[in-house]
C-alpha positions as CSV (number, residue, x, y, z in Angstrom):
1,M,0.1,0.1,0.0
2,N,1.4,3.3,-1.0
3,H,0.1,6.3,0.6
4,D,1.1,9.9,0.7
5,I,0.1,10.2,4.3
6,C,0.0,7.8,7.0
7,I,-0.7,8.2,10.7
8,L,0.7,5.8,13.1
9,G,-1.7,5.4,16.3
10,A,-5.4,6.1,16.3
11,G,-5.4,7.9,19.9
12,P,-6.5,11.8,20.1
13,G,-3.6,12.8,18.4
14,G,-3.8,10.6,15.2
15,A,-7.7,10.6,15.2
16,T,-7.7,14.5,15.0
17,A,-5.0,14.6,12.6
18,A,-7.1,12.1,10.2
19,L,-10.3,13.9,10.5
20,H,-8.7,17.2,10.1
21,L,-7.2,16.0,6.7
22,A,-11.0,14.3,5.7
23,N,-12.5,17.7,6.6
24,A,-9.7,19.2,3.8
25,G,-10.6,16.5,1.3
26,H,-7.0,14.6,2.0
27,S,-6.9,10.8,2.1
28,C,-4.8,9.1,4.7
29,L,-4.1,5.6,6.4
30,L,-4.6,5.3,9.8
31,L,-3.3,2.4,11.6
32,D,-3.3,1.2,15.1
33,R,-2.1,-2.0,16.9
34,A,-5.0,-2.3,19.1
35,A,-9.0,-2.8,18.3
36,F,-11.1,-0.3,19.5
37,P,-12.6,0.3,21.8
38,R,-9.4,-0.3,24.0
39,D,-8.2,1.1,27.2
40,K,-5.4,3.9,27.9
41,V,-4.1,4.5,31.4
42,C,-4.8,8.2,32.0
43,G,-6.6,10.4,34.3
44,D,-9.7,10.8,32.1
45,A,-10.4,14.6,32.3
46,L,-11.4,16.4,29.2
47,S,-10.9,20.3,29.6
48,G,-12.2,23.0,28.0
49,K,-9.3,22.9,25.7
50,V,-10.3,19.3,24.2
51,L,-13.8,20.6,24.0
52,S,-12.4,23.6,21.9
53,E,-10.4,20.9,19.5
54,L,-13.6,19.0,19.3
55,K,-15.5,22.1,17.8
56,R,-12.7,22.5,15.3
57,I,-13.4,19.1,14.2
58,D,-16.8,19.6,13.9
59,E,-19.1,21.9,15.9
60,K,-21.8,19.0,16.6
61,L,-19.0,16.9,18.6
62,T,-19.2,19.0,22.0
63,G,-23.0,18.5,22.0
64,Q,-22.8,14.7,21.3
65,L,-20.2,14.3,23.9
66,A,-22.4,16.4,26.4
67,A,-25.2,14.0,25.7
68,A,-23.3,10.8,25.8
69,P,-23.9,8.6,29.2
70,M,-20.1,7.9,29.1
71,Q,-19.4,11.1,31.0
72,V,-20.0,13.2,33.6
73,P,-19.5,17.3,33.2
74,S,-17.3,18.7,35.4
75,W,-17.5,22.3,36.5
76,G,-14.0,22.9,38.2
77,I,-11.1,21.9,40.2
78,D,-10.5,21.5,44.0
79,F,-6.9,21.9,44.6
80,F,-5.8,20.6,48.1
81,A,-2.4,22.4,48.9
82,P,0.1,20.7,51.5
83,N,-1.3,22.5,54.6
84,G,-4.9,21.2,53.5
85,Q,-6.1,24.6,52.1
86,Q,-8.9,23.6,49.6
87,L,-8.8,25.9,46.7
88,G,-12.2,25.5,44.5
89,I,-11.9,27.3,41.1
90,P,-14.7,26.7,39.1
91,F,-13.9,26.7,35.3
92,K,-16.6,29.3,34.5
93,P,-17.7,32.0,37.3
94,D,-21.0,31.7,38.8
95,F,-22.0,28.8,36.4
96,D,-25.6,27.4,36.3
97,K,-25.6,23.9,35.8
98,N,-29.5,24.3,34.5
99,T,-28.7,26.7,31.5
100,D,-24.9,26.7,31.0
101,R,-22.8,24.2,29.0
102,A,-20.0,22.4,31.0
103,A,-16.6,23.7,30.4
104,G,-14.9,20.3,31.2
105,H,-15.9,16.5,31.5
106,V,-14.5,13.4,32.7
107,A,-14.9,10.1,30.7
108,K,-12.9,6.8,30.6
109,R,-10.5,6.7,27.8
110,I,-11.6,3.3,26.5
111,D,-14.9,5.4,25.9
112,F,-13.7,8.9,24.8
113,D,-11.0,7.2,22.4
114,N,-13.7,5.1,20.9
115,F,-15.9,8.3,20.4
116,L,-13.1,10.0,18.2
117,V,-12.5,6.7,16.4
118,E,-16.6,6.4,15.6
119,E,-16.1,9.7,14.1
120,V,-13.1,8.2,12.0
121,R,-14.9,5.1,10.9
122,Q,-17.7,7.5,9.1
123,R,-14.9,9.1,6.8
124,P,-14.4,7.3,3.2
125,E,-11.4,9.5,3.1
126,I,-9.4,7.7,6.1
127,D,-8.4,4.0,5.5
128,F,-8.8,2.8,9.0
129,R,-7.0,-0.4,10.1
130,E,-6.9,-2.0,13.2
131,N,-4.7,-4.6,15.1
132,V,-1.7,-3.7,12.6
133,D,1.2,-3.9,14.6
134,V,3.9,-1.8,13.1
135,A,7.2,-3.1,14.4
136,R,9.7,-1.3,12.7
137,T,9.9,1.6,10.2
138,E,12.7,2.1,7.3
139,R,13.9,5.1,5.8
140,T,13.5,4.9,1.9
141,A,14.3,7.3,-0.9
142,T,10.9,8.9,-1.1
143,G,9.7,8.3,2.7
144,W,9.1,5.4,5.1
145,Q,8.1,2.1,4.7
146,L,6.6,0.4,7.7
147,L,7.1,-3.2,8.6
148,N,5.2,-5.9,10.6
149,K,7.2,-8.3,13.3
150,A,7.6,-10.8,10.2
151,G,9.6,-8.0,8.4
152,Q,6.5,-7.9,5.6
153,E,5.7,-4.4,4.4
154,V,2.5,-3.0,5.9
155,A,2.6,0.3,3.8
156,T,4.9,2.8,2.5
157,C,4.5,6.6,2.7
158,R,5.7,10.2,2.0
159,I,5.2,11.4,5.3
160,L,4.5,9.7,8.6
161,L,2.6,11.4,11.4
162,V,4.0,9.3,14.6
163,A,0.9,9.6,17.1
164,N,2.0,6.1,18.9
165,G,2.0,7.1,22.4
166,A,4.4,7.7,25.4
167,Q,6.3,4.7,24.5
168,S,7.1,5.4,20.9
169,E,10.2,3.5,19.8
170,F,10.2,5.8,16.7
171,A,10.5,8.8,19.0
172,R,13.5,7.3,20.9
173,K,15.3,5.9,18.0
174,V,14.8,8.2,15.1
175,A,14.0,11.6,16.7
176,G,16.1,10.9,19.7
177,H,13.6,11.5,22.5
178,A,15.5,9.9,25.5
179,L,14.2,9.1,28.3
180,E,15.1,12.0,30.8
181,P,14.3,11.6,34.3
182,D,13.7,14.9,35.2
183,H,11.4,15.5,32.4
184,H,9.4,12.2,32.9
185,C,6.4,11.2,35.2
186,A,5.8,7.8,36.8
187,G,2.3,7.1,37.3
188,L,-0.5,4.8,38.5
189,R,-4.2,4.8,37.9
190,T,-6.9,2.5,39.2
191,Y,-11.0,3.0,39.2
192,Y,-13.1,3.0,42.5
193,D,-16.8,2.7,43.4
194,N,-18.4,4.5,46.2
195,V,-15.5,6.8,47.2
196,T,-17.4,9.3,49.3
197,G,-17.4,13.2,49.5
198,L,-17.2,13.9,45.9
199,S,-17.8,17.1,44.6
200,P,-21.7,17.5,43.5
201,N,-20.7,19.7,40.6
202,N,-18.1,16.9,40.0
203,F,-15.0,19.0,40.7
204,I,-12.0,16.9,39.6
205,E,-9.4,16.5,42.6
206,L,-5.5,17.6,42.9
207,H,-4.4,16.6,46.5
208,F,-0.5,17.8,47.0
209,I,-0.1,16.1,50.1
210,K,3.2,17.2,52.3
211,D,5.2,13.8,52.9
212,F,4.3,12.9,48.9
213,L,5.7,15.8,47.3
214,P,6.8,16.7,44.9
215,G,4.2,13.9,43.6
216,Y,0.5,14.5,43.6
217,L,-2.9,12.2,44.2
218,W,-5.7,12.8,41.8
219,V,-9.6,11.8,42.5
220,F,-11.8,12.4,39.2
221,P,-15.6,11.4,39.5
222,L,-17.0,9.3,36.6
223,P,-20.3,8.2,35.6
224,N,-22.3,5.7,38.1
225,G,-20.6,7.1,41.2
226,Q,-17.2,5.5,40.1
227,A,-14.1,7.5,40.6
228,N,-10.4,7.5,38.6
229,V,-7.9,7.5,41.4
230,G,-4.1,7.8,40.7
231,V,-0.7,9.3,41.8
232,G,1.9,10.9,39.7
233,M,5.8,12.0,40.4
234,L,8.8,12.8,38.6
235,S,10.7,9.7,37.7
236,K,13.9,11.3,39.1
237,T,12.2,11.9,42.5
238,V,10.8,8.1,42.3
239,A,14.5,6.8,41.6
240,A,16.4,9.2,43.9
241,K,14.2,8.4,46.9
242,K,13.2,4.7,45.7
243,I,9.7,5.1,46.2
244,N,7.1,2.5,45.6
245,L,4.1,4.2,44.4
246,R,1.8,1.3,44.7
247,Q,2.7,1.3,48.4
248,R,2.4,4.7,48.8
249,L,-0.8,5.2,47.0
250,D,-2.2,2.5,49.4
251,E,-0.9,4.2,52.4
252,I,-2.2,7.4,51.5
253,L,-5.7,6.0,50.9
254,T,-6.0,4.2,54.0
255,T,-4.1,7.1,56.6
256,H,-4.5,10.1,55.4
257,P,-6.7,12.2,57.9
258,T,-9.2,13.7,55.0
259,L,-9.0,10.8,52.3
260,A,-8.9,7.7,54.4
261,P,-12.7,8.1,55.6
262,R,-13.7,8.6,52.1
263,F,-12.4,5.4,51.1
264,A,-13.3,3.2,54.0
265,Q,-16.2,1.8,52.2
266,A,-14.9,2.3,48.6
267,Q,-14.2,-0.7,46.5
268,R,-11.2,-0.9,44.1
269,L,-12.5,-1.8,40.4
270,G,-9.6,-3.9,38.9
271,P,-6.0,-3.5,39.0
272,V,-3.6,-0.8,39.7
273,R,-1.9,0.3,36.3
274,G,1.2,2.1,36.0
275,F,2.5,4.4,33.0
276,G,5.1,6.8,32.4
277,L,4.7,10.4,30.7
278,P,7.5,12.2,28.9
279,L,6.6,15.9,29.9
280,G,6.6,18.9,28.0
281,S,8.9,20.8,30.1
282,K,11.7,20.6,27.7
283,R,11.5,21.7,24.2
284,R,12.2,19.1,21.9
285,P,12.3,18.6,18.1
286,L,8.7,17.5,17.0
287,S,9.6,16.8,13.3
288,G,12.4,15.6,10.8
289,A,12.9,14.0,7.2
290,N,9.3,12.9,6.1
291,Y,7.8,12.5,9.9
292,L,5.9,14.8,12.4
293,L,5.7,13.6,16.3
294,L,2.1,14.0,17.7
295,G,1.2,14.2,21.2
296,D,2.9,12.0,23.8
297,A,4.9,10.9,21.3
298,G,6.2,14.5,21.0
299,S,6.6,14.5,24.9
300,L,3.8,17.4,24.9
301,I,2.1,16.2,28.4
302,D,1.6,19.4,30.9
303,P,4.5,19.0,33.7
304,F,2.2,20.3,36.1
305,S,-1.5,19.1,35.6
306,G,-0.2,15.8,33.3
307,E,-3.0,16.7,30.6
308,G,-2.1,15.4,27.5
309,I,-5.2,15.0,25.7
310,S,-5.7,18.6,24.4
311,H,-2.2,18.6,23.4
312,A,-2.7,15.5,21.4
313,M,-5.2,17.2,19.9
314,V,-3.7,20.4,19.2
315,S,-0.8,18.9,17.7
316,G,-3.1,16.7,15.4
317,R,-4.5,19.7,14.0
318,H,-1.2,21.2,13.0
319,A,-0.1,18.1,11.9
320,A,-2.8,17.9,9.4
321,I,-2.2,21.2,8.1
322,W,1.4,20.7,7.8
323,A,1.3,17.3,6.3
324,A,-1.2,18.6,3.8
325,Q,1.2,21.3,2.8
326,A,4.0,19.0,2.7
327,V,2.4,16.9,0.2
328,A,0.9,19.7,-1.8
329,K,4.4,21.2,-2.2
330,A,6.3,17.8,-2.3
331,D,8.8,19.5,0.3
332,F,9.4,16.8,3.2
333,S,12.7,18.3,4.2
334,P,13.2,18.9,7.8
335,A,13.8,22.7,7.1
336,F,10.0,22.8,5.8
337,L,8.6,20.5,8.2
338,K,10.2,22.6,10.9
339,N,7.1,24.7,10.7
340,Y,5.1,22.3,12.4
341,D,7.3,22.5,15.5
342,K,6.9,26.3,15.3
343,A,3.1,26.2,15.1
344,V,2.7,23.6,18.2
345,Y,5.0,25.4,20.3
346,N,3.5,29.0,19.6
347,R,0.4,27.6,20.9
348,L,1.6,25.4,23.6
349,W,5.1,26.7,24.6
350,Q,4.4,29.6,27.4
351,E,1.6,27.4,28.9
352,L,4.2,24.6,29.3
353,R,6.8,26.6,30.6
354,L,4.4,28.2,33.5
355,S,3.3,24.6,34.2
356,R,7.0,23.9,34.3
357,V,7.2,26.7,37.2
358,M,4.1,25.2,39.3
359,Q,5.8,21.9,38.9
360,R,9.1,23.1,40.5
361,L,6.8,24.7,43.5
362,L,6.0,21.1,44.8
363,N,9.7,20.8,45.7
364,F,8.8,24.1,48.4
365,P,5.7,23.1,50.2
366,S,5.7,26.2,52.3
367,L,6.0,28.4,49.4
368,F,3.0,26.1,47.4
369,N,1.4,27.1,50.9
370,I,1.7,30.7,50.3
371,V,0.4,30.3,46.7
372,A,-2.6,28.7,47.5
373,N,-3.6,30.9,50.4
374,R,-3.0,33.9,48.1
375,A,-5.2,32.5,45.4
376,V,-8.4,32.2,47.6
377,N,-8.2,36.0,47.8
378,N,-6.3,36.7,44.2
379,P,-8.5,36.3,41.3
380,T,-5.7,36.4,38.8
381,L,-3.9,33.7,40.3
382,A,-6.9,31.7,40.8
383,E,-7.8,32.4,36.8
384,T,-4.5,31.3,35.8
385,L,-4.7,27.9,37.5
386,S,-7.9,27.4,36.1
387,A,-6.6,28.5,32.6
388,M,-4.2,25.7,32.6
389,F,-7.2,23.1,32.3
390,M,-9.4,25.6,29.9
391,D,-9.2,26.8,26.3
392,L,-8.2,30.2,27.9
393,D,-5.4,31.8,25.9
394,L,-2.6,32.4,28.5
395,R,0.1,33.4,25.9
396,E,-1.4,37.2,25.7
397,R,-1.6,37.3,29.4
398,L,2.1,36.3,30.0
399,R,3.1,38.9,27.8
400,Q,1.4,42.0,29.7
401,P,3.4,43.5,32.6
402,S,-0.2,44.3,34.3
403,F,-1.0,40.5,34.4
404,Y,2.3,39.8,36.6
405,F,1.3,42.9,38.9
406,K,-2.3,41.5,39.6
407,L,-0.7,38.0,40.1
408,L,1.6,39.5,43.0
409,F,-0.9,42.2,44.5
410,G,-4.3,41.6,43.3
411,R,-6.9,41.0,45.7
412,K,-10.6,40.6,45.5
């Protein structure tokens, strides 16, 4: 099979790229080693930035998502500082659940990813093939050859969009994205039933517990009274302190004075699953000769919130634009494809840098407590924390000197 554009991986990044290409009238080959629906270890939160990207694909998708039983609408975030200070930040001030459309949702990745794939299945421009394990890629004179484990050719293409996740062998071996413990997160995720004390407005919870810093714990509400519960910590810290994340997760849920009573009668649903996340706290190349890296394969995960879905979709949208232009111009050179890097980082880099600063605050509990305490009475700081999960464009704010004055001295 010879194609102009091939996409490796049908998660949010790959599916988004395929759908934007289809919208523009371009055909592509989309390959995934799994059959959908399939699970993906994740926090399952769908931010306002995800909703914005869905609208860019098709205006109707946000309404379809909101009506789907697989999700719950989320109206904000509860931050819990090391000193116990709770900071509740609504995604939309003075929201009305009866009239407003939710600014975020929580849905299991097995369901959300399949939601996007069902859109893919409806598009004749997309040749979507499941259960295709591309074990090796070989450079050719005109692009890439994709091979299975038996060494048989799966396809050839002129440009390859690599969206096959955080463990992408292509990203490591071809693009040179080495695992750097200071820019990599180790995490665990499991599901629970009957967790008490969940927000009636489905606020997602981020707990920054003093003796677990610089890690954090999350509790995200799901349909039918379930919750996604997990922990994340820099791999550098896990290795240096020899931390057993599974043991620490169990200890926190059984001994923490606030969390233990909430989990006393809760039932764990299935195993605790681990994952590793390459963080966007370091700017890495996203392209090279005849290829683009998307989402987790491009190390675009937010270093503070751990959000990766919206960044994968942003990169998927820009990948579709630049892949189509490369085909039109017959220019697949690293110099031309570097425009993709510029477009993605123009959208995400300042937010990733801000998140890196917030991540580093976790090394200083007292300073983090001050930030949390100030945010209670400082609307600019509170809105900045909220904006990390929304589609509010922080780039313009970060360029304005008045923003920093309000951040330091603002009061209600």
